[in-house]
N, C-alpha and C positions, 0 to 999 in steps of 0.2 A: 599392350599398354594397360596400366593400372590407373584407375580413377580414384582419387582421394576425395571423398565427399565432405571432409571437414572444412575445407576452404581456409581462408585467412581472415582473422578478425582484427581490425584496427580500432583500438579503444583508448581513450584518454584516461590516464590514471587519476583517480579521485580518492581523497582520504575518506574513511568511514566517519559518519557523523558521531560525535561523542554520545555515549549513553547517558540517559538521565538517571540521577540517583533514586528518584521516586517520581512516579507518574501522578501522584495525588495532586489534585488541583489543576492539572494540565488539560488542555483542549485536545481531544482525540478526533482525528479525521479517519473515516473508514471508506476505502475506495472499492466499490463493486466493479469487477472487471467483466461482468455479464456472462461468465462461464455458468454452465447449467446448475451446479451445486455450490458455486462460489459464495453466493450471498448467504446461504445456510451456514457455511463454515465461518464466515466473517461475523454474522450476527451472534452465533453461539460464542465465538471467541471474545467478541466485544462484551457480551453479557458476563462471561466468566471474569474477564479483566475488571469490569465494573463492580463486581462483587468484592474483589480484592482491593480495588483502588477507586476512591471517589474522584471521578473526572469532573472538571468544571463544566464541560460540555462534550457531547458526542455529535459530530456532524457527518452525514452520509453523502457520498458522491458516487457518480456512476459514469464509467467510460462508455463510449459509443459502441465498441465491439472488443471482444477479447483478442481478436486477431491483429489489432493495431495498437500502437503506443497511445497512451493518454495524450491528449492535446496539450501543448505547452501552457496554454491559458488555464486549463484545469489544474495542472500541476502547480502553477504559480498561485492559483486560488487556494489550493490545499495548504501550501506552504505559508501563505499569508494569514490564513484563518485558524491554523492549528499549531500545536506544539509538538505532537507526535502523530504518526499515521500508522494505520493498520491496513495492509494489503495482503492478498493471497489468492490462491486458486483452489478450486475443489471440483473434481470430476466424479 
């Protein structure tokens, strides 16, 4: 018997959000996923982006744990309070 560890993933198809022409003047949300070096990567990336693009605001958020999805309430808050979001991981 051979075990296939890939399993089956059932996912709903969603269209990719349209890209913005310019981020100038937009509100940037930064989501820290609590990985060990994730915040360093996000802070540096946000700083580089900020040098190139004058954001109207930069708001930081934090997940409870990197091993679980962000709570729906947190995602809704990020969507409501920002125009674009920066997320990522760094180990």
